[in-house]
N, C-alpha and C positions, 0 to 999 in steps of 0.2 A: 449509562441510563439503561440501555437495553439488557445489559448484564444483570442490573438489579433488579429489573423488572422480571426476568427469568427466574432469578432466585426467589422472588416474591411468589411467582406462579408455582414453583417446586415445593415450596413451604406449605402453601395452601393444598397442593396436591397431597403431600405427606400428612399434613392435619386431617384431611379427609379420610385418607387410608386408615389412620390411627383410630379415628372415630367409628369407622366401620368395623375394624378389628376388635374394639371395646364391644360394640354391639353384638358381634359373634360371640364374644366372651360372656356377655350377660345372658344370652340365649342358651348357651351350654350349660352355665352355671344353674340357670333357673330350671332346666330339665333335670339336673342332678338333685337338686334341692327338693322338686317335686316326686322324687323316688322314682326317676326314669333314666337310669344310667345307660341303658342301651340307647335311648333316644339322644343322650347326650353325644355318645360317640357318633351316631349318625350325623347328628349337626356338625360335628367337627369334619367328617368325611365331606359334606357338602361345603363346608368352608373352604376345604383344601381345593375342591373342584372348581369353585369360582375364583380362586387364584390368591387367597389368603394363608397365611402360615401362622402356626401357633407362636406365643411368646411366653415369658416367664409367669404370666398369670393364668395362660390357657392350660399349660402342662400340668399343674398341681391338680386343677379340676377333673382333666382327662384321667390322670393316673388314679385318682381317687373312684372315678367311674368305672376304671378297669379292676379295681380292688372291690368294689361293690359286686361286680359281676363274677368275681372269682376267675377270671380270665387271664392267664399267664400270657397267652398268646397276644392278646391286646397289650398286655403291660410292657412284654419285651418289645413289641413294635414301638410303642410310645417312647420307650428308654431309647431306642435307636434313633428314632427321629428327634429326640432331645439332644443326643451327642451330635448328629449331623449339623443342626441348626445351633449349636454353641450354646444352648441353655442348660445343658447337664451340669455345668459347674455352679449355677445360681443356686443359692441358700435355699429359696422356697421350692425350687425343682428338686434338689437334693434331698431336703426333708420328706417331700412327697413321695419321692422314689424309695426312701427308707420305710415309710409308712405302708406303701403297697407290697414291698417285698416282705415286710413283716407280716401283713394280712395273709400273703400266700404261704407263710411259713418258710420262705426262701431265705434263711438267715445269712447263709454264704454270700448270696448276691447282696444283701444289705450291707455286709461288712465290707465287701469290695467298693460298692459306691461311695461309702463313708471313707474309706482310706483314700479314695481318688479324689476327694473334694478338698480343694486348695483352701477354701475358705469356709469355716465352720463357726456359725453364732450358736448361742445357747439352745435354739429351736432344734438345730441339726443333731447336737450332742444328746438332747433330750429324746429325738426321734430314734437314734439308735440305741439309747437306754431302754426305751419302750419295746423295741424290736427284741433285744435280749430278754427283757422281763416277760413278753408276751409268749415266748418259746420256752419259758422256764430255765433259762440259761442265766441263773442270778449269780454265779461265780464269774462270769464274764461281765455281767452288769456291775458287780461291785468293783471290778477292776477299772472299768470304763469310769464310774462314778469318781474313783479315786484320782483318776488323771484329768478329770474335766477343769478346765481353767476356772470356771464359775458354776455355781449352782442357783437355780431359783426355787421357788416352792413346788413347781412341777416335777424338777428332778427328784426331789426328796418324795413326793407323792408316788413317784413312778416305783420307785425303790420299795416303799412301803407295801403297795399293793402287789408288786412282784413277789416279795416275800409272803404275803398273805395267801397267795394263790398256790404256793407249793407247802403251805403249812409250816412255815419256819417263822413262829411266833416270836421267839427271843431275838431274831434278827430283825424283824420289822419292828419290834419295840425300840431297839438301839437306835435305828433311824428315826423313829417317830420322837424318841427323846432329844435327838439332836436337831430337830426341825423347830425353830424358833417362832416363826409366824404361821403357825398352824390354821389351816381353813378347814371347812366341813370335810372337804374330800380326805385331808390327813387322818381326821378323827373316823371317818367311816371305814378307811382302810384298814385302821388299827383293830376296830372292832371286827371287822371281816376276818383279820388275822387269828383274832380270839375265836370267833364262832367256827372258822373251818377246822380247828383242832378240838372243838368240844368244850372250850372254856367259857361257858356262859356266865360265871360269876365275874371274871375280868371283863367280859364284854359289857355286863351290866354296870360295872363301876364306872368304866369309860362313858357308857352312854348317859349314865346320872350326872356326869360332872362337865360333859362337853358343852361349850357355851351355845352352840347353835345347832338345831337338828334339821334335815330335810327329809322328804319322802324316802330317799335312799337309806338313810339311818334307820328309820322304822323297819322298812322292808328287810334290810341286813339283820336285824334284831329278832324279827318274827320268823324270818327264814333259818336263822341259827337255832331257834328253838325247835323248829320243825326236824331238823337233821338230829338235835340231841334228844328227840322224842319227848319233849316237853310241849305236849300239844295244848294242854290247859293254859299253860304260860304263854303261849303264841296267842290264844284267843284273849287273855288278859291284857297282853300288850295292845291289842287292836282296840280294847276299850278304853285304855288309858290314852290312846291317840284320839279317839272320838272326843274323850272328855276335855282334851287340850285344844279342841276345834280345829284338829289337823285334817286335811283333805286326803283321803286315801286313792289310790290309783288301781289299775286293773291288776297289777301284780299284788298289792296288798290283799285284795279280795281272794284271788286265787290261792294265795297262801293260806289264808285264815279258814276258806272253805276246805282245804287239804287237812288242816288241824281238826276241823268239825267231822271230816269223813273217817279219820284214824279214832276219833272219840265215839263215834257213833252218835253224835249229838244233833239230832234232827232239828230240835227246837233253835238253837243258834246258827245252824245252817240255813234254815227258813229265813231268819233274821237277816242273814247276810245276803240272801236272795232279795228280800226287800231293800235293803241298803243299796245294792248294786242297780236295781230298777230306779230308785230315787235320785241316785248320783249319775245316771247315764252311762254306767259300766257293764251292764246286763247284755249289751249288744256285741260286746268282745268276745270274740271266739274262744280266747284263753278262759275267760269267765263262763262262758256257756258251758265248755266242756269241764271245767272244775265243778260247774253245778250238776251237771249229768253224773259225774263220777261221786259226788257227795250223796246226792239222793239215793242213788243205787247202794251205796255202802251202808247208808242209815236206815236201809229197808223200804224206801218208797219208790219203787221202780216206775209206778204210775206217774209220779212227778218228774222223773228223771226222763221219761218217754215224752212228757208235755214239753220240756224245755228243749229237748232235741228236736221234736218236730215243729215247734214254733221259731226255732233259729233259722234266720233268713239264709245264712251261710253255713257250710259245713266242711272243714278240712278233715284230713285223715285222722287226725287226733280226736276230733268231735266223733267221728264214726267208731273209732276204736274204743272209746269210753263207754259208747252206748252198747256196743256187741258185748264187750267185758262186763257191763253191768247186767244185761241179760243172762250171761253165762253164770254170774254171781249168784242169780235167782233161778238157776236151772231151767231156763228157758231155751232149750237148745233149738228147737225149731225155729223160733222167733229170731235167733241169733243168726241163723243159716239164711233166714228170709232176709234179714238186714244186710248181710253180705251181698246178696243179690242186687238189692237197692242200691247199695253202695256203688257196685260195678256199673249199674245202669246210670247213675249220676255222673260217671266219668272219673270218679275218685279211684285211684289205683291202690289195692290193699298192700300194706307192707307187713314185715315180720311180726309186728304187735297185732295186727289184725288175725293173723293164724293162730297166735297163741290164744286170742280170744275166742275164736270159733272152735278151736280143738278142746279148750276148756269147757265150753258149752257143751258140745258132744261127750265129753266125759261126765260131766254132771247129769247131762240127759240120757245116758246110756245109748247113745247114736253111735254105734261101733261103725257099722257100715259107711255112714256119712264121714265119720272121723277119718277112717282108713282112705276113702277117697280124696279128701281134702288133702291130707299127709301126702299122698303120692302124686297129686297134681300141682302142689306148691311149685316145684321147680320147672315141671314140663310146662305148665300153662302160665306161671306168673314170675318165672325167673328168679324165685326166693329159695335158695337151697337151706334145707331145715338146719336149724341150729340146735344145741343141746336142750333148749328150752322147749323146742316143739318135740324132741324125742321123749322128754319128760312128760309132756301132755300125753303123747301117744301110749307111754308105759301106764300112766295112771287111767287112761281111758280102757286099756285091755285088761288091766288089773281089777278095776272096779267091776268090769263086767264078766269077770272069772276066767279070761282067757290068759292064765298065768305062764303056760309054757310059751305061747307066742310072744308075750311081753317079756319074758327073758330072753328069747332068741333075739328079739330086737335089741335088747340092752348088749349082747355079745357082739352084734352086727353093726352097732353104731359106731361112727368114726371118731368118738370122742371118749375120753375115759369117763365112766359114769360117776357122777357125783353122789355125795351122800344124800341129798333129796331124791335122786331117781331111784337108787337102790332101796332107799328107806320106804318109798311109795309102793314099790314092788313087794318088799317084805311085810309091810302093812296089809297089802291085798292077801298075800299069803295067809296071813294071821286070821284075817276075816273069813276067808274061804277054806281054811283048815287044810290047807295044800302042803303038807310036810315036805314031800319030794322037791318041788320047786323052791321052797323055802330053805331047804338045806343047800341047795345050789347057790342061792342067793348069799347065804351065810359064808360058803366056802369063797365066793367071789370076793366078797367084802374082807374077810381075814386075809386073803392071798394078795389082793391089791393093796392092802394097807400094812403089809409086813407085820400081821397080827396086833397094829395098833387101832383099836376099835373104840368109838366114841361111847359116850355114856348112854346116849338114846338107842344106839344100836344094840348094846348089851341088854337094854330093857326088852327091845323088840325080839331079841333072840329067846328070852326067858318066856315071854308071851307067845311065841309061836309054838314051843313045845307044849306049854301049858294048855293052849287052845286045842292041842291034838292029844291030849291026856297023856303026854309023856314026862311025867312028873319028875322023874330022876334027872333028866336032862335039864327040865326047867330049873330045878334046883341047883344043878351044876352052875348055871349061868347066873342065878341069882347069888350064889356063894362067891362067884368072881366078882359081881358088883360089889359085896359088902367088903371083900379084901381090898377092892380099889377105892373104897370109902365113898362110893356113889350113893346118893340119895335122891330119890326121885323128887322133883321140885313140886311143891304144893300148888294145886288148881287155885285159881283166883278169879275174881270178877270185879267189875267196877260199875258203880251206879252214880248217877248225877242228882242232886238234891238242891234245889234252889241256886243253880248255877255252880254248885260245890261238887267236885268228884271225889267219892270215896272209895278205896280199894280194900277188898276182903280176901283173906287166904282161908285155905281149908285148915281147920283147927286152931285159928286165930280166935281167942276168946276177949281180946281187948277191943270189943264192938262199942262204938259211940252210942251211948243210951239217947243221946238227944235226936237221934235220926227218926 
């Protein structure tokens, strides 16, 4: 009787401990779900302190928290604890370890975990498959796929998505056609495979016949149009989406605003601003940044500034968009003032910030200020200048007529000067009629490219000599252009009439009389 009573008491104790462990698991999971992975780890540390240990439910949550924190150190520690407590071989824990190491890009560690698992269900196989796909190792993924004892829809979708990301459309299509019970993820991944290689015709065909569309479908198509430089078509897709009573999200709005910026379509961009406000999306930092960029590129720097200063929160991308917008409008001093405001607000400038302010100095002929910023980038901000920053400096010095210092900077830079940098310097030589420096640039171009010169460079060579009245040399380069079959592309312009864009080329006589 006493023994049975002891057993009853022990079972009550075990039951109580199990309930408390479940409570700890709920606390940790809630912190993770609320976007506080660090607090989730701290809750686990407190749990250990009071005498409780993780189980097969705790470890997957903790491993996801470590992945969200991008902390290899915490991840390795948790892995070690899972091994010590005997939970490492559990399928849930094993799958979580695979996902974590995949997130770290540590594919070798993921492979080792997978090989050591004695029991592998389809979730574990899919986690390993996703690890290979996320790292672009699709040859390993297809081998694993072939060896899987069973596939589910997730397995097929991982393969389609993996091939889509690396631009292997035909391979993605092969898996897609083998997928019997396709869901919206299958269709979206196949559309992505098409858009990633610029095949918008096939993407549209899939889009038109798919049985169900979600917001990801629409965003994938609109993004594909942007990458294919089909900006008007991207806007048309949004209008089609609205006509079908589909609700856009912040990504849709940012994509369409980008299309408006490329088109210079202020009217449609303003409509998108109103749409974002009406649907509660204007407060998104992504949308605010896109609005700043759109208004600046469409010529309304005042509205760009209004959006910027009305935005309650500003991250580095928001500041960069405004600085670049001011640079585009040649407001050099305003860009520099904004840089000071940015630093005072506690936001640290990055590489893009300096491209913006150096461009502003270039457009505003602020040579002294630009040189100071370039020299203090690494000293004060720990940002070593990249080739884009050198390009800004060459443009700054060239525009201001300091052509020899610009040439010396090109020779001293730790990068091979690209066509854009040499082209900018050569263009400055043409404008300032500096034949001496221009010939040095020509020599640098022809030497570095083993006499393989681009069409644009040949035109610039001829223009340099012509600007200096050296017609014989100019004719020589023009003759070489003719021999190479080079024709200067016709200039063109685009206008928008009643929501339709019309493109005109110089010399084109087929003008629509209805305009």
